[in-house]
PAGUTI-367940 format. One record per atom (N, C-alpha, C): residue in three letters; x, y, z; chain; residue number from 1; atom name. Coordinates in nm, 4 decimals, always signed. Layout:
LUMMAR    r      east     north        up  c    k   a
LUMMAR  ala         X         Y         Z  A  NUM  CA
...
END
This chain:
LUMMAR    r      east     north        up  c    k   a
LUMMAR  met  +10.0692  +10.4620  +11.5018  A    1   N
LUMMAR  met  +10.0886  +10.3366  +11.5543  A    1  CA
LUMMAR  met  +10.2109  +10.3492  +11.6673  A    1   C
LUMMAR  lys  +10.2034  +10.2513  +11.7467  A    2   N
LUMMAR  lys  +10.3334  +10.2545  +11.8292  A    2  CA
LUMMAR  lys  +10.4211  +10.1406  +11.8034  A    2   C
LUMMAR  ala  +10.5481  +10.1655  +11.8233  A    3   N
LUMMAR  ala  +10.6539  +10.0619  +11.7871  A    3  CA
LUMMAR  ala  +10.7679  +10.0820  +11.8801  A    3   C
LUMMAR  ile  +10.8342   +9.9770  +11.9076  A    4   N
LUMMAR  ile  +10.9658   +9.9919  +11.9821  A    4  CA
LUMMAR  ile  +11.0658  +10.0086  +11.8715  A    4   C
LUMMAR  val  +11.1303  +10.1291  +11.8884  A    5   N
LUMMAR  val  +11.2577  +10.1739  +11.7976  A    5  CA
LUMMAR  val  +11.3840  +10.2018  +11.8719  A    5   C
LUMMAR  tyr  +11.4926  +10.1848  +11.7804  A    6   N
LUMMAR  tyr  +11.6133  +10.2266  +11.8183  A    6  CA
LUMMAR  tyr  +11.6753  +10.3116  +11.7126  A    6   C
LUMMAR  thr  +11.7489  +10.4053  +11.7504  A    7   N
LUMMAR  thr  +11.8053  +10.5176  +11.6687  A    7  CA
LUMMAR  thr  +11.9672  +10.5114  +11.6816  A    7   C
LUMMAR  gln  +12.0129  +10.4238  +11.7507  A    8   N
LUMMAR  gln  +12.1617  +10.4148  +11.7738  A    8  CA
LUMMAR  gln  +12.1857  +10.2528  +11.8004  A    8   C
LUMMAR  tyr  +12.3000  +10.2055  +11.7812  A    9   N
LUMMAR  tyr  +12.3470  +10.0786  +11.8148  A    9  CA
LUMMAR  tyr  +12.3782  +10.0737  +11.9734  A    9   C
LUMMAR  gly  +12.3574   +9.9635  +12.0386  A   10   N
LUMMAR  gly  +12.3847   +9.9439  +12.1700  A   10  CA
LUMMAR  gly  +12.3060   +9.8334  +12.2387  A   10   C
LUMMAR  pro  +12.3083   +9.8363  +12.3666  A   11   N
LUMMAR  pro  +12.2369   +9.7395  +12.4491  A   11  CA
LUMMAR  pro  +12.0913   +9.7714  +12.4458  A   11   C
LUMMAR  pro  +12.0072   +9.6813  +12.5197  A   12   N
LUMMAR  pro  +11.8608   +9.7031  +12.5104  A   12  CA
LUMMAR  pro  +11.8098   +9.8400  +12.5647  A   12   C
LUMMAR  asp  +11.9009   +9.9008  +12.6516  A   13   N
LUMMAR  asp  +11.8509  +10.0383  +12.6947  A   13  CA
LUMMAR  asp  +11.8369  +10.1444  +12.5707  A   13   C
LUMMAR  val  +11.8832  +10.1299  +12.4589  A   14   N
LUMMAR  val  +11.8546  +10.2236  +12.3465  A   14  CA
LUMMAR  val  +11.7222  +10.2037  +12.2974  A   14   C
LUMMAR  leu  +11.6437  +10.1060  +12.3329  A   15   N
LUMMAR  leu  +11.5130  +10.0735  +12.2851  A   15  CA
LUMMAR  leu  +11.4136  +10.1787  +12.3494  A   15   C
LUMMAR  glu  +11.3159  +10.2332  +12.2578  A   16   N
LUMMAR  glu  +11.2222  +10.3253  +12.3090  A   16  CA
LUMMAR  glu  +11.0909  +10.3029  +12.2490  A   16   C
LUMMAR  leu  +10.9756  +10.3229  +12.3146  A   17   N
LUMMAR  leu  +10.8445  +10.3075  +12.2601  A   17  CA
LUMMAR  leu  +10.8099  +10.4374  +12.2167  A   17   C
LUMMAR  lys  +10.7772  +10.4545  +12.0950  A   18   N
LUMMAR  lys  +10.7381  +10.5818  +12.0154  A   18  CA
LUMMAR  lys  +10.6269  +10.5643  +11.9371  A   18   C
LUMMAR  glu  +10.5529  +10.6669  +11.8947  A   19   N
LUMMAR  glu  +10.4608  +10.6781  +11.8048  A   19  CA
LUMMAR  glu  +10.5034  +10.6956  +11.6699  A   19   C
LUMMAR  val  +10.4852  +10.6126  +11.5622  A   20   N
LUMMAR  val  +10.5378  +10.6127  +11.4404  A   20  CA
LUMMAR  val  +10.4482  +10.6280  +11.3201  A   20   C
LUMMAR  glu  +10.4632  +10.6570  +11.2213  A   21   N
LUMMAR  glu  +10.3617  +10.6735  +11.1043  A   21  CA
LUMMAR  glu  +10.3300  +10.5378  +11.0580  A   21   C
LUMMAR  lys  +10.2169  +10.5130  +11.0312  A   22   N
LUMMAR  lys  +10.1606  +10.3776  +10.9885  A   22  CA
LUMMAR  lys  +10.2273  +10.3402  +10.8380  A   22   C
LUMMAR  pro  +10.3065  +10.2498  +10.8283  A   23   N
LUMMAR  pro  +10.3623  +10.2075  +10.6794  A   23  CA
LUMMAR  pro  +10.2546  +10.1886  +10.5723  A   23   C
LUMMAR  thr  +10.2760  +10.2217  +10.4505  A   24   N
LUMMAR  thr  +10.1954  +10.1843  +10.3457  A   24  CA
LUMMAR  thr  +10.2573  +10.0589  +10.2672  A   24   C
LUMMAR  pro  +10.2000   +9.9555  +10.2506  A   25   N
LUMMAR  pro  +10.2536   +9.8344  +10.1842  A   25  CA
LUMMAR  pro  +10.2653   +9.8822  +10.0175  A   25   C
LUMMAR  glu  +10.4012   +9.8307   +9.9800  A   26   N
LUMMAR  glu  +10.4341   +9.8376   +9.8375  A   26  CA
LUMMAR  glu  +10.3534   +9.7331   +9.7708  A   26   C
LUMMAR  asp  +10.3692   +9.7161   +9.6363  A   27   N
LUMMAR  asp  +10.2978   +9.6227   +9.5404  A   27  CA
LUMMAR  asp  +10.3202   +9.4852   +9.5921  A   27   C
LUMMAR  asp  +10.4390   +9.4404   +9.6315  A   28   N
LUMMAR  asp  +10.4542   +9.3184   +9.6821  A   28  CA
LUMMAR  asp  +10.4609   +9.2737   +9.8293  A   28   C
LUMMAR  glu  +10.3935   +9.3621   +9.9056  A   29   N
LUMMAR  glu  +10.3919   +9.3624  +10.0602  A   29  CA
LUMMAR  glu  +10.2601   +9.3676  +10.1185  A   29   C
LUMMAR  val  +10.2488   +9.3150  +10.2293  A   30   N
LUMMAR  val  +10.1213   +9.3284  +10.3009  A   30  CA
LUMMAR  val  +10.1617   +9.3916  +10.4283  A   30   C
LUMMAR  leu  +10.0492   +9.4705  +10.5036  A   31   N
LUMMAR  leu  +10.0572   +9.5267  +10.6296  A   31  CA
LUMMAR  leu  +10.0057   +9.4363  +10.7349  A   31   C
LUMMAR  ile  +10.0689   +9.3928  +10.8329  A   32   N
LUMMAR  ile  +10.0212   +9.3043  +10.9356  A   32  CA
LUMMAR  ile  +10.0019   +9.3662  +11.0533  A   32   C
LUMMAR  lys   +9.8874   +9.3507  +11.1105  A   33   N
LUMMAR  lys   +9.8548   +9.3940  +11.2572  A   33  CA
LUMMAR  lys   +9.9115   +9.3013  +11.3330  A   33   C
LUMMAR  val  +10.0240   +9.3403  +11.4121  A   34   N
LUMMAR  val  +10.0927   +9.2297  +11.5046  A   34  CA
LUMMAR  val  +10.0276   +9.2204  +11.6293  A   34   C
LUMMAR  his  +10.0071   +9.0923  +11.6559  A   35   N
LUMMAR  his   +9.9496   +9.0454  +11.7847  A   35  CA
LUMMAR  his  +10.0689   +8.9966  +11.8878  A   35   C
LUMMAR  ala  +10.1658   +8.9362  +11.8358  A   36   N
LUMMAR  ala  +10.2762   +8.8909  +11.9023  A   36  CA
LUMMAR  ala  +10.4071   +8.8886  +11.8150  A   36   C
LUMMAR  thr  +10.5208   +8.9126  +11.9030  A   37   N
LUMMAR  thr  +10.6444   +8.9186  +11.8317  A   37  CA
LUMMAR  thr  +10.7443   +8.8482  +11.9089  A   37   C
LUMMAR  ser  +10.8577   +8.8155  +11.8696  A   38   N
LUMMAR  ser  +10.9703   +8.7605  +11.9488  A   38  CA
LUMMAR  ser  +11.0979   +8.8480  +11.9160  A   38   C
LUMMAR  val  +11.1844   +8.8162  +12.0100  A   39   N
LUMMAR  val  +11.3369   +8.8636  +11.9849  A   39  CA
LUMMAR  val  +11.4081   +8.7630  +11.9702  A   39   C
LUMMAR  asn  +11.4813   +8.7437  +11.8483  A   40   N
LUMMAR  asn  +11.5552   +8.6424  +11.8075  A   40  CA
LUMMAR  asn  +11.7066   +8.6757  +11.7818  A   40   C
LUMMAR  trp  +11.7907   +8.5857  +11.7499  A   41   N
LUMMAR  trp  +11.9450   +8.6285  +11.7370  A   41  CA
LUMMAR  trp  +11.9636   +8.7391  +11.6287  A   41   C
LUMMAR  ala  +11.8805   +8.7365  +11.5257  A   42   N
LUMMAR  ala  +11.9030   +8.8526  +11.4142  A   42  CA
LUMMAR  ala  +11.8791   +8.9902  +11.4890  A   42   C
LUMMAR  asp  +11.7626   +9.0075  +11.5607  A   43   N
LUMMAR  asp  +11.7285   +9.1318  +11.6300  A   43  CA
LUMMAR  asp  +11.8379   +9.1639  +11.7145  A   43   C
LUMMAR  trp  +11.8728   +9.0690  +11.7971  A   44   N
LUMMAR  trp  +12.0058   +9.0997  +11.8879  A   44  CA
LUMMAR  trp  +12.1265   +9.1433  +11.8141  A   44   C
LUMMAR  his  +12.1617   +9.0802  +11.7041  A   45   N
LUMMAR  his  +12.2945   +9.1178  +11.6352  A   45  CA
LUMMAR  his  +12.2802   +9.2580  +11.5605  A   45   C
LUMMAR  asn  +12.1502   +9.2944  +11.5098  A   46   N
LUMMAR  asn  +12.1270   +9.4040  +11.4481  A   46  CA
LUMMAR  asn  +12.1236   +9.5183  +11.5587  A   46   C
LUMMAR  leu  +12.0654   +9.5019  +11.6793  A   47   N
LUMMAR  leu  +12.0559   +9.6087  +11.7844  A   47  CA
LUMMAR  leu  +12.2063   +9.6381  +11.8364  A   47   C
LUMMAR  arg  +12.2841   +9.5372  +11.8359  A   48   N
LUMMAR  arg  +12.4307   +9.5733  +11.8984  A   48  CA
LUMMAR  arg  +12.5259   +9.5982  +11.7801  A   48   C
LUMMAR  ala  +12.4802   +9.5750  +11.6601  A   49   N
LUMMAR  ala  +12.5799   +9.5753  +11.5433  A   49  CA
LUMMAR  ala  +12.6909   +9.4902  +11.5700  A   49   C
LUMMAR  asp  +12.6659   +9.3641  +11.6115  A   50   N
LUMMAR  asp  +12.7656   +9.2729  +11.6484  A   50  CA
LUMMAR  asp  +12.7422   +9.1433  +11.5692  A   50   C
LUMMAR  pro  +12.8373   +9.0986  +11.4781  A   51   N
LUMMAR  pro  +12.9671   +9.1561  +11.4479  A   51  CA
LUMMAR  pro  +12.9538   +9.2781  +11.3815  A   51   C
LUMMAR  phe  +13.0570   +9.3583  +11.3740  A   52   N
LUMMAR  phe  +13.0743   +9.4809  +11.3165  A   52  CA
LUMMAR  phe  +13.0331   +9.4784  +11.1584  A   52   C
LUMMAR  leu  +13.0309   +9.3526  +11.1047  A   53   N
LUMMAR  leu  +12.9960   +9.3566  +10.9460  A   53  CA
LUMMAR  leu  +12.8571   +9.3881  +10.9406  A   53   C
LUMMAR  val  +12.7771   +9.3549  +11.0483  A   54   N
LUMMAR  val  +12.6197   +9.3891  +11.0334  A   54  CA
LUMMAR  val  +12.5979   +9.5351  +10.9887  A   54   C
LUMMAR  arg  +12.6980   +9.6137  +11.0353  A   55   N
LUMMAR  arg  +12.6804   +9.7589  +10.9781  A   55  CA
LUMMAR  arg  +12.6759   +9.7913  +10.8516  A   55   C
LUMMAR  phe  +12.7469   +9.7009  +10.7749  A   56   N
LUMMAR  phe  +12.7432   +9.7235  +10.6181  A   56  CA
LUMMAR  phe  +12.6164   +9.6878  +10.5588  A   56   C
LUMMAR  ala  +12.5307   +9.6211  +10.6198  A   57   N
LUMMAR  ala  +12.3894   +9.5858  +10.5794  A   57  CA
LUMMAR  ala  +12.2843   +9.6749  +10.6362  A   57   C
LUMMAR  ala  +12.2921   +9.6967  +10.7708  A   58   N
LUMMAR  ala  +12.2071   +9.7719  +10.8527  A   58  CA
LUMMAR  ala  +12.2321   +9.9195  +10.8761  A   58   C
LUMMAR  gly  +12.3295   +9.9873  +10.8307  A   59   N
LUMMAR  gly  +12.3702  +10.1194  +10.8486  A   59  CA
LUMMAR  gly  +12.5041  +10.1200  +10.9118  A   59   C
LUMMAR  leu  +12.6095  +10.2033  +10.8635  A   60   N
LUMMAR  leu  +12.7308  +10.2133  +10.9148  A   60  CA
LUMMAR  leu  +12.7337  +10.2989  +11.0413  A   60   C
LUMMAR  leu  +12.6785  +10.4010  +11.0589  A   61   N
LUMMAR  leu  +12.6747  +10.4765  +11.1782  A   61  CA
LUMMAR  leu  +12.5662  +10.4630  +11.2831  A   61   C
LUMMAR  lys  +12.4661  +10.4523  +11.2090  A   62   N
LUMMAR  lys  +12.3268  +10.4318  +11.2921  A   62  CA
LUMMAR  lys  +12.2333  +10.3352  +11.2029  A   62   C
LUMMAR  pro  +12.1278  +10.2806  +11.2631  A   63   N
LUMMAR  pro  +12.0598  +10.1822  +11.1944  A   63  CA
LUMMAR  pro  +11.9627  +10.2566  +11.0886  A   63   C
LUMMAR  ser  +11.9604  +10.2042  +10.9675  A   64   N
LUMMAR  ser  +11.8814  +10.2556  +10.8486  A   64  CA
LUMMAR  ser  +11.7250  +10.2165  +10.8793  A   64   C
LUMMAR  asn  +11.6928  +10.1042  +10.9261  A   65   N
LUMMAR  asn  +11.5605  +10.0582  +10.9553  A   65  CA
LUMMAR  asn  +11.5679  +10.0700  +11.1233  A   65   C
LUMMAR  thr  +11.4893  +10.1547  +11.1746  A   66   N
LUMMAR  thr  +11.4786  +10.1735  +11.3345  A   66  CA
LUMMAR  thr  +11.3902  +10.0766  +11.3993  A   66   C
LUMMAR  ile  +11.3128   +9.9935  +11.3239  A   67   N
LUMMAR  ile  +11.2194   +9.9044  +11.3882  A   67  CA
LUMMAR  ile  +11.2883   +9.7481  +11.3564  A   67   C
LUMMAR  leu  +11.3076   +9.6941  +11.4938  A   68   N
LUMMAR  leu  +11.3493   +9.5495  +11.4840  A   68  CA
LUMMAR  leu  +11.2282   +9.4628  +11.4673  A   68   C
LUMMAR  gly  +11.2560   +9.3423  +11.4342  A   69   N
LUMMAR  gly  +11.1581   +9.2398  +11.4139  A   69  CA
LUMMAR  gly  +11.1687   +9.1579  +11.2922  A   69   C
LUMMAR  phe  +11.1970   +9.0271  +11.3048  A   70   N
LUMMAR  phe  +11.2006   +8.9311  +11.2091  A   70  CA
LUMMAR  phe  +11.0840   +8.8405  +11.2105  A   70   C
LUMMAR  asp  +11.0322   +8.8108  +11.3415  A   71   N
LUMMAR  asp  +10.9348   +8.7173  +11.3642  A   71  CA
LUMMAR  asp  +10.8095   +8.7899  +11.4250  A   71   C
LUMMAR  ala  +10.6961   +8.7570  +11.3668  A   72   N
LUMMAR  ala  +10.5581   +8.8118  +11.4058  A   72  CA
LUMMAR  ala  +10.4504   +8.7248  +11.3791  A   72   C
LUMMAR  ala  +10.3382   +8.7506  +11.4555  A   73   N
LUMMAR  ala  +10.2252   +8.6807  +11.4424  A   73  CA
LUMMAR  ala  +10.1162   +8.7823  +11.4504  A   73   C
LUMMAR  gly  +10.0151   +8.7826  +11.3562  A   74   N
LUMMAR  gly   +9.9150   +8.8647  +11.3515  A   74  CA
LUMMAR  gly   +9.8023   +8.8629  +11.2297  A   74   C
LUMMAR  trp   +9.7348   +8.9491  +11.2012  A   75   N
LUMMAR  trp   +9.6401   +8.9457  +11.0902  A   75  CA
LUMMAR  trp   +9.6791   +9.0489  +10.9805  A   75   C
LUMMAR  thr   +9.6462   +9.0177  +10.8588  A   76   N
LUMMAR  thr   +9.6591   +9.1044  +10.7426  A   76  CA
LUMMAR  thr   +9.5673   +9.2175  +10.7514  A   76   C
LUMMAR  glu   +9.6219   +9.3459  +10.7599  A   77   N
LUMMAR  glu   +9.5381   +9.4539  +10.7698  A   77  CA
LUMMAR  glu   +9.5200   +9.5264  +10.6513  A   77   C
LUMMAR  glu   +9.6210   +9.5282  +10.5703  A   78   N
LUMMAR  glu   +9.6027   +9.5876  +10.4406  A   78  CA
LUMMAR  glu   +9.6957   +9.5240  +10.3373  A   78   C
LUMMAR  ser   +9.6479   +9.5256  +10.2069  A   79   N
LUMMAR  ser   +9.7284   +9.4696  +10.1023  A   79  CA
LUMMAR  ser   +9.7448   +9.5774   +9.9884  A   79   C
LUMMAR  ala   +9.8331   +9.5745   +9.9178  A   80   N
LUMMAR  ala   +9.8526   +9.6790   +9.7984  A   80  CA
LUMMAR  ala   +9.7498   +9.6461   +9.6966  A   80   C
LUMMAR  his   +9.7044   +9.5326   +9.6814  A   81   N
LUMMAR  his   +9.6202   +9.4905   +9.5867  A   81  CA
LUMMAR  his   +9.4633   +9.5061   +9.6123  A   81   C
END
C-alpha cells in the first residue's frame, strides 16, 4: 500500500510518498481502507515535534510511528475477529 511517511522531524518537505507493508490488525483493531483524510493540529505538532515535549511520546530523535493521521474516513477492510 502507499502512504505518506516521515522519518525525521521537520517541515512538510520531509514528507514522502512510499510503498509500505499493509498492516495486520491486532485483536482490538480494524484495518480501514482510507478514502479521505485531513491534516489537523495533532499531525502538525507531531511532524514538527513542537513543542519539544512531543518527542517524549512520539520518539526522541526520530518518529517512532512514521505515518501521520488522526482523522480518516473510509471502509472497514479487515477485522481481527
